[in-house]
N, C-alpha and C positions, 0 to 999 in steps of 0.2 A: 649157604648159597650153593646151588647146583653147579658143578664144574663140567661143562660139555666137552670133555677131553676128546672123545671120539669124533664129535662133530667139528671141533676146532681143527683136528687133523684133516678132516675132509675139506674144510674151508682153506686151510693152508695148502693142501694139495691142489685146490682149485683156484688159488689166488691169481695165477697167471691166466686162468680161463675166465674168471669172474671179477675183473678189476673194478667194475662199477656198473651202474645202470646204463649210462650213456643216454639218459632221458632228457627231455626238454621241459619237464614240469618241475619247478623249484620245490613245491610242496612234497611231491612224491620222492624227489631226490633227497630232500632233508629227512623224510621218514626212513628211507633206505639206509642212509648213513647212520641215523640214530639206531636202527635195528642192528647194524653190524657192531656198533659200539656196545649195545646192551648184550648182544650175544657173547662177545669176547669177555665181557665182565661177568658172565654167568647168569644173567637175567634172561633165561630162555623164553619164558612165557611172554614177557614184555617185548622181547625181540621179535617173536613170531607175530604178535599183534601189529608191530610197526611194518614188517614186511608185507603182511596181508593188506594193510591200509594202503601202502605204496602201490601194490599190485592192482588194487581195486581202482585207485585214481588214475594210474598210468601203467597199464600192463607192459612188462618187459621180460625178456627171457632170463636175464641175469637175476632179476628180483624173484621170479618164480623158482629158479634153482636154489637161491638162498632160503626161500620159504620151505622148499622141500627138505633141505638139510635141517632146518629148524624144527619142522614137524617130526622128523625122525628122532631128533634129540628129545622131543617132548614125549616120545613113546606113542605117538599117534601114527602108527605104521601104515594104516590104510590111507590116511590123507597124504603121507609122504610118498607112498607107492604111487598113488594117482598123480601127484605133482611131478614126480620123476618121469612117469610114463608120458605126461604132457610135454615135459622138457625134451625128452628123447625125440618125440615127433616133430616139435617145432625146430629143434636144433638140426635134425636131419634135413628138414625142408629148407632151412637157411644155409645149409652147407657147413655148419659148425660141427665138424666131426669130433673134436675133443669133448665138447659138452655132451654131444649125443652118446659117445662111448661111455662117459662117466655116468650119465643118467641111466643108461642101459644096465650097467653093472649094479647100480643101486637097486633097480627094479628087481633083478634076479636075487639080490641079497635079501631083500625084504619079503619076498614071497613066502618063505618058510615061517616068517614071524607074524603073519597076518591072522587076525581074528575074523571069523566069518559068521554070518547069520543066514540060515535057510528059512524062508517064510513060505509056508504052504497054506492053501485054502481049499479044502476038499470040495466045498460047494460054492465056488467062486461065480459071481455074476459077471456077465459081459461088461457091465458098466462100472464095476467096483474099482475104486482107486485106493491103493495101499501106499502109505508113506512110511519111510524109515528115517527117523531124525529130521523130519520135515521134507525129505526128498522123495518125490513120487517114484515108484518102481513100476515097470511095465509088466504086462501079463507074462511075457517071455522070461522075466526074472524070478517069477514065483517058482519055488522048488530048487533054485540055483544058489550055491554058496556065494554070498555077497560080502566082499571085504568091508569091514567097519572098524572104527576106532574102538578100543576097549572102554568100558565104563557103562554108565546108565544110558539106555537108548529108548526113545519113545517111538511106538509103532501105532498107527491108526489105519482104519479101513472105513471108507464111506461109499455109499451107493444111493441113488435116488429112491426115495420112499422107505429108506432103512435108517435105523438108529446108528449113530456113529459108534464104532468099537475102538477102544483105546487100551493100550497096555504098555507097561514099562518093564524092560528086561535088563538084566545085568550081563554084560559081555565080558568074559574073562580075557586077560592078555593072551596073545597068540603064542604058539599056534593053538587055536581052539575053534570049535564049531558049535553054535547055539541054534537049536531047533525051535521054531515058533509056529504054532498052528493058529490061524485066524478062524474062529468059529463062524457058523452061518449067522448072518446079520439079522437082527430082529426087525420086524416091521415098525416103522415110525407111527406114533399115534396119529389118528385122523385129524385133520385140521378142523377146528370148530366151524360150524355153519355160519355163513355170512349173515350178519344182522340185517333184517329188512329195513329199508330206509324209513325214517319217520314219516307219518302222515302229516305233511306240512299244512295241507288245507284244514284238517281237523284241528291241528295245533293253532293255526291262526284264528279259527273260530273260537277256540277256548280262550285265547288271549284277549280277543275282543269282548267276549262275554265277561271276562274278569274285569276289564276296564269299565264296562257298563255298570256292572254290579258295584264296583268301587265308587263310581260317580254317584250312583243312586244312594248308596250307604252314606257317603260324605254329605250329600245334599240333605238327606233326612237328619243327619247329625247336626248340621248347621241350623236347619229349621227348628229342631227341637231345642237347641240352645237359645234361639231367639224367643221361642215360646216360654222357656223357663225364665228367661230374663224378664219378659213381660209380666208373667204371673208373680215373679218375685217382687217386682216393683209394686204390683197391684196389692199383694199381700201386705207389704209394708205400709202402703197408703191407707188400706182399709183398717189396719190395726191402729194407725195413728188417729184416724177419724173416730174409731170406736172408743178410744181412750177418752175422748172429750165428752162422751155420754156415760162415763162410768165414774163411780166414786169408790175407789178401792176395788172390792170384789162385787159391788152392787152396780148394775147397769140398767138403763131403761131399755124399752123394747128395741129402739133403733140401734142402741149400743150393742145389744146382744146380736142383732142381725149383722152388724158390721164386723164384730169379732168372729162370727161363724164364717162369713165370707172371706175374712183374712186367713183363717185356718185352711179353708178349701183351696184358696189361691196358693198358699204355701205348699200344700201337698202336690198340686199340679206342677209347681215350679220344681220341686225336688225330683219328681218322676221325669219331667222333661229334661232336666239337666243330666240325669243318669243316661237316658236314651241318647241325648246329644253327644255325650262323651264317647259312648260305645260306637255310635254311628261315625263320628269323625275319625276315631281311631281305626276302625275297620276300613273306612274309605281310604284313609291315607296309606294303610298297608297294601291294599289292592292296587291303588293307583300308582304307588311308587315301586311296584314289582317290576323287575327288568323285562318280564314277558308280557306285561299289560300293553295292549295296543288299542288306540282309539278306533272305533268302527268307521268304515268308509261312509261318507255322507252320500245319501241317495237324493234323488230329485225331490221325492215327496217328503223325505225326512222321517225321523222316528221320534215320537213323543214319549217321554218317560215321565210318569207321574208316581209320586210316593207320598204317603201321608199317614203318620201315626195318629190315631184318634184317641185323644186323652180327655176323660171326664166330659164327654159329649161335645168336645170342640175339635175340629179337624184342621190339619195342616197339610197343604198340598203343594208339592214342588213340581213345577212343570218346566220342560225345556225341549228344544229341538236340537237333534244331533245329526 
């Protein structure tokens, strides 16, 4: 457990100056009291977090002073220095001379302990934004030693039309000065050209053509299946009639003609069924497509005719759309 002996002495010396928050927010007051308890028990990091939360919810001078003392004990001298400087200004404005004097002494004590970073950018752009630890710094702060807490520090530079530059530097405990040079920013890659809007009219025409072709293919398939069914029944009937004119493998002339007709009808039925299955399948695929659209109906109408010609016999499907 870390023993904040020096900071405890500070708090003891300030006990008469910082008796409490004097706030009217119960949550912030509870966090403040919890922070004091944790600090006295040696849990410095947890205490600082409580003080920071209390100050964020309900800013008070007493809380800020306790937070400054806590940051100093953490070794975050830049944060403590900034907090003490703020306390000095606020206490002076409020006429609290004891707090102002105490904070002023701590500011002077911490100055020799500060870690600093000097950020330079030889080819700085007017619109460049440099951030240190997430805090933007102005152009006037470039090349100036800036107090920072020791440890790992993220630095970034951004400018319109340029690639973001990022770096992580290690800052030694103070007194120390770290030099950091931001290079010239590279140009950002050009944005891809905007895609031309789709030709919606041509797309609609393709969708309607898809629907029409699907309807024709489906109709041809259904008609071919009907033809196949007719010739299948005809083949069975002719074979049955031919069997009555045959004795085993011997047939009279009428029986031979009937058997020949049955074989021809069976062939037509087989071909028609094949075409029918293909047509129905293709038509279903095209008609069930999400992009298929029925064509607009015109006043005169559009006549669609289709007909596979099989063995000298035609099938014609006609419709008005």
